[in-house]
C-alpha positions as CSV (number, residue, x, y, z in Angstrom):
1,M,54.7,113.4,139.4
2,I,57.8,111.2,139.5
3,Q,59.6,110.7,136.3
4,R,60.7,107.1,135.3
5,T,63.5,106.2,133.0
6,D,63.9,103.0,131.3
7,T,67.3,101.9,132.1
8,N,67.6,99.3,129.5
9,A,66.5,101.8,126.8
10,D,69.0,104.2,128.3
11,D,71.9,101.7,128.3
12,A,70.9,100.6,124.7
13,Q,71.0,104.1,123.6
14,V,74.5,104.8,125.0
15,R,75.8,101.5,123.5
16,K,74.3,102.5,120.0
17,F,76.0,106.1,120.6
18,R,79.3,104.5,121.6
19,K,79.4,102.0,118.6
20,E,78.7,104.8,116.2
21,L,81.1,107.2,117.6
22,N,83.9,104.5,117.9
23,S,83.5,103.2,114.3
24,G,85.9,105.8,112.9
25,L,88.0,106.2,115.8
26,S,89.2,102.6,116.0
27,A,90.8,103.0,112.7
28,L,92.6,106.3,113.7
29,V,93.9,104.6,116.9
30,V,95.1,101.5,114.9
31,L,96.9,103.7,112.3
32,S,98.2,105.6,115.1
33,I,99.6,102.6,116.8
34,L,101.5,101.3,113.7
35,A,103.0,104.5,112.9
36,K,104.2,105.0,116.3
37,A,105.7,101.4,116.0
38,G,107.9,102.2,113.1
39,G,107.9,98.9,112.0
40,E,105.5,95.8,111.5
41,M,103.2,94.5,114.3
42,Y,100.9,91.4,114.1
43,G,97.5,91.4,115.5
44,Y,97.7,90.4,119.0
45,Q,100.7,92.8,119.4
46,I,98.2,95.5,118.4
47,A,95.5,94.3,120.7
48,K,97.9,94.4,123.6
49,E,98.9,98.1,122.9
50,L,95.3,98.8,122.9
51,S,94.7,97.1,126.3
52,A,97.9,98.7,127.9
53,G,95.5,100.9,129.8
54,D,92.2,100.1,131.8
55,D,90.2,97.8,129.7
56,D,87.2,99.9,130.9
57,T,88.6,103.0,128.8
58,L,88.9,100.9,125.6
59,P,86.9,102.7,122.8
60,F,86.0,99.0,121.1
61,K,86.2,95.5,121.8
62,Q,89.5,93.6,121.0
63,G,87.4,91.3,118.7
64,A,86.5,94.5,116.3
65,L,90.3,94.9,115.7
66,Y,90.7,92.3,113.2
67,P,88.1,93.7,110.9
68,V,89.6,96.8,111.2
69,L,92.7,95.7,110.2
70,R,91.1,94.0,107.1
71,Q,89.5,97.1,106.1
72,L,92.8,99.2,106.6
73,H,94.5,97.0,104.6
74,A,91.9,96.6,101.8
75,S,92.2,100.5,101.5
76,G,95.8,100.6,100.9
77,F,96.9,102.0,104.3
78,L,98.6,98.9,105.4
79,T,100.8,96.1,103.9
80,S,100.8,92.8,105.4
81,R,102.4,89.4,105.2
82,V,102.0,86.0,106.9
83,E,104.6,84.4,108.7
84,V,104.4,80.6,109.8
85,S,104.8,80.2,113.5
86,V,106.2,77.0,115.0
87,S,104.6,77.6,118.3
88,G,100.9,78.6,116.9
89,P,99.1,79.6,114.1
90,P,100.6,81.9,111.4
91,R,100.9,85.8,112.1
92,R,99.9,88.3,109.9
93,Y,102.3,91.4,110.2
94,Y,100.9,94.8,109.4
95,T,102.9,97.8,108.5
96,I,101.6,101.3,107.9
97,T,102.2,102.6,104.3
98,D,102.9,106.1,103.0
99,T,99.1,106.4,102.2
100,G,98.1,105.3,105.4
101,R,100.5,107.9,106.9
102,D,99.2,110.7,105.0
103,T,95.7,109.6,105.7
104,L,96.4,109.7,109.4
105,K,97.5,112.9,109.4
106,Q,94.5,114.0,107.8
107,W,92.1,112.0,110.2
108,I,94.2,113.5,113.2
109,A,93.6,117.0,111.8
110,A,89.7,116.2,111.2
111,Y,89.6,114.5,114.6
112,R,91.3,117.6,116.2
113,E,88.5,120.0,114.6
114,V,85.6,117.9,115.7
115,R,87.0,117.3,119.3
116,T,87.3,121.2,119.7
117,F,83.8,121.7,118.4
118,V,82.5,119.2,120.6
119,D,84.4,120.3,123.4
120,N,83.1,123.9,123.1
121,A,79.6,122.9,122.5
122,I,79.7,120.4,125.7
123,G,81.3,123.1,127.8
124,Q,78.6,125.8,126.9
125,D,75.6,123.2,127.6
126,E,77.5,122.4,130.8
127,A,77.4,125.9,131.7
128,H,73.5,126.0,131.7
129,A,72.9,122.7,133.0
């Protein structure tokens, strides 16, 4: 008997899994970028940092960046200021706060624990596949 798979359903499941997986990772990555910057950055600069690699490796769409920035700002992890630009729309500059830095350290530790757990579990599964 030939086993058939529904490619559209498989693709939808992968997209759903990626969305759920990336929801927390995007905030972690944005905080990390701002921490490494050592100063303020505006949204487009952050987007350029995110896309510095291969676009296929981006964990989330650049359009999702601005809601993440707003959420991190509302949580007190970032401060922001708006500066008028003569060559375009006003720019909102973001800076990581001390609370954001502390949170980033905690999130990195939690991420590493989960990554180790998942790597170990996947490694065991691959041995039996």
